[in-house]
C-alpha positions as CSV (number, residue, x, y, z in Angstrom):
1,M,40.0,-25.0,-18.8
2,Q,38.1,-28.2,-18.4
3,P,34.3,-28.0,-19.1
4,D,33.3,-29.7,-15.8
5,I,35.3,-27.2,-13.8
6,L,33.9,-24.3,-15.9
7,S,30.3,-25.4,-15.3
8,I,30.9,-25.9,-11.6
9,G,32.6,-22.5,-11.4
10,L,29.7,-20.9,-13.2
11,V,27.1,-22.5,-11.0
12,T,29.0,-21.7,-7.8
13,G,29.5,-18.1,-9.0
14,G,25.9,-17.7,-9.9
15,I,24.8,-19.1,-6.5
16,I,27.2,-16.7,-4.7
17,L,25.9,-13.7,-6.6
18,I,22.3,-14.6,-5.9
19,L,23.1,-14.9,-2.2
20,I,24.8,-11.5,-2.3
21,E,21.6,-10.2,-3.8
22,V,19.8,-11.1,-0.6
23,F,21.9,-8.6,1.4
24,I,22.4,-6.0,-1.4
25,P,19.1,-5.7,-3.2
26,G,18.9,-4.0,-6.5
27,G,18.5,-6.7,-9.1
28,I,21.7,-6.4,-11.1
29,V,23.9,-8.7,-9.0
30,G,21.1,-11.3,-8.8
31,S,20.4,-11.1,-12.6
32,V,24.1,-11.7,-13.4
33,G,24.1,-14.6,-10.9
34,A,21.0,-16.1,-12.6
35,V,22.7,-15.9,-16.0
36,L,25.9,-17.5,-14.7
37,L,23.8,-20.2,-13.0
38,A,21.9,-21.0,-16.2
39,A,25.1,-21.0,-18.3
40,G,26.7,-23.4,-15.8
41,V,23.8,-25.8,-16.0
42,I,23.8,-25.6,-19.9
43,V,27.6,-26.3,-20.0
44,G,27.0,-29.2,-17.5
45,F,24.4,-30.7,-19.9
46,T,26.9,-30.5,-22.8
47,I,29.4,-32.6,-20.7
48,S,26.8,-35.3,-19.7
49,P,23.1,-35.4,-19.1
50,L,23.6,-36.8,-15.7
51,F,26.1,-34.1,-14.7
52,G,23.8,-31.4,-16.1
53,L,20.8,-32.9,-14.1
54,A,22.9,-32.9,-10.9
55,L,23.8,-29.3,-11.4
56,L,20.2,-28.4,-12.1
57,I,19.0,-30.1,-8.9
58,I,21.8,-28.4,-6.9
59,S,20.8,-25.1,-8.4
60,L,17.1,-25.6,-7.6
61,F,18.0,-26.5,-4.0
62,A,20.2,-23.5,-3.7
63,G,17.4,-21.4,-5.2
64,V,15.0,-22.5,-2.5
65,V,17.5,-21.9,0.3
66,T,18.3,-18.4,-1.2
67,F,14.6,-17.6,-1.3
68,W,14.1,-18.7,2.3
69,L,17.1,-16.5,3.3
70,W,15.7,-13.6,1.4
71,L,12.3,-14.0,3.2
72,K,14.0,-14.2,6.5
73,F,16.5,-11.4,6.3
74,F,15.2,-8.9,3.7
75,P,12.4,-7.4,5.9
76,K,15.1,-6.6,8.5
77,T,17.2,-4.6,6.1
78,P,16.8,-0.8,5.8
79,I,15.3,-1.1,2.3
80,G,13.1,-3.9,3.5
81,R,11.8,-1.8,6.4
82,R,10.9,1.0,4.0
83,V,9.2,-1.3,1.4
84,I,7.3,-3.7,3.7
85,L,4.6,-2.5,6.1
86,Q,5.6,-3.0,9.7
87,N,2.0,-3.0,11.1
88,D,-1.3,-3.9,9.7
89,G,-4.1,-1.5,8.8
90,A,-6.7,-2.9,11.1
91,E,-6.9,0.3,13.1
92,W,-6.8,2.6,10.2
93,H,-9.9,4.4,8.9
94,G,-10.2,6.4,5.8
95,Y,-12.2,9.1,7.5
96,D,-12.2,11.2,10.6
97,Q,-14.1,9.3,13.3
98,K,-14.8,12.5,15.2
99,Q,-17.2,13.6,12.5
100,S,-19.9,11.2,13.9
101,E,-20.0,13.7,16.8
102,L,-21.5,16.3,14.4
103,L,-24.9,14.5,14.3
104,G,-27.6,16.9,15.5
105,E,-25.2,20.0,15.5
106,T,-26.2,23.2,13.8
107,G,-24.1,25.6,11.7
108,V,-24.1,28.0,8.8
109,A,-23.5,27.2,5.1
110,Q,-20.5,29.2,4.1
111,S,-20.9,28.5,0.4
112,A,-24.0,27.8,-1.6
113,L,-25.0,24.1,-1.1
114,R,-25.8,22.8,-4.7
115,P,-26.2,20.1,-3.1
116,S,-22.6,20.0,-1.8
117,G,-20.5,22.8,-0.3
118,I,-18.8,24.1,2.8
119,A,-20.4,24.7,6.2
120,L,-19.1,26.2,9.4
121,I,-20.1,23.8,12.2
122,N,-18.6,24.2,15.7
123,N,-16.2,26.8,14.3
124,K,-14.8,24.2,11.8
125,R,-15.1,24.2,8.0
126,I,-16.7,20.9,7.0
127,D,-17.5,19.6,3.5
128,V,-21.3,18.8,3.6
129,V,-24.1,17.7,1.2
130,T,-27.8,18.2,1.3
131,R,-30.4,15.6,0.4
132,G,-30.7,17.2,-3.0
133,E,-32.1,20.6,-2.2
134,M,-30.1,23.8,-3.0
135,L,-29.4,26.1,-0.1
136,P,-27.9,29.6,-0.5
137,A,-24.8,30.7,1.5
138,Q,-25.4,31.9,5.1
139,T,-28.4,29.5,5.5
140,S,-28.7,28.0,9.0
141,I,-28.2,24.2,8.7
142,K,-28.5,21.1,10.8
143,V,-26.5,17.8,10.5
144,I,-29.0,15.0,10.0
145,E,-26.7,12.1,9.0
146,V,-23.0,11.2,9.2
147,S,-21.7,8.2,7.2
148,G,-17.9,8.1,7.0
149,N,-16.8,11.3,5.4
150,R,-20.3,12.1,4.2
151,V,-22.0,14.8,6.3
152,V,-25.6,15.3,5.3
153,V,-27.4,18.5,6.3
154,T,-30.7,20.1,5.9
155,E,-32.0,23.7,6.4
156,H,-32.5,24.4,10.1
157,K,-35.5,26.6,11.1
158,D,-34.8,28.2,14.4
159,E,-37.8,27.7,16.8
160,N,-37.3,31.0,18.5
161,Q,-37.5,32.8,15.1
162,D,-40.8,31.0,14.3
163,K,-42.4,32.2,17.6
164,S,-41.3,35.8,17.0
165,D,-42.8,35.8,13.5
166,S,-46.3,35.0,14.7
């Protein structure tokens, strides 16, 4: 086989395999195509530097076109839809926004708060923290601050209880 036909065949085969990789992702077909492409360019340089340079330029142009096709079609493939996010995370929050409604609510510490623990507020178990004080279980508490997932509580003294004590 003539070396020029061999090098053109290797480059063409490499380009075709890389184009197939656009539609059948996995890496193996594209890797074999890249090896064939490089081998074709190297054989082209052994024939003539000008012929090798022409093959290299054609290969680079084909690489740019292949990359453009990959960017255009890969996100629409089943694998591309699973790998690439379909919507942005602008509306996503890493915490429950309804927790801000707990501000001012009262509840009961279900576990000892040292300074963190579990409290029952509005019939829901909530992870809470104190400002550093330790509170035993079954202590009446009040939410004084909510910042993201952090619910800060303090001991709540019932006004009715204070009046009955006097």
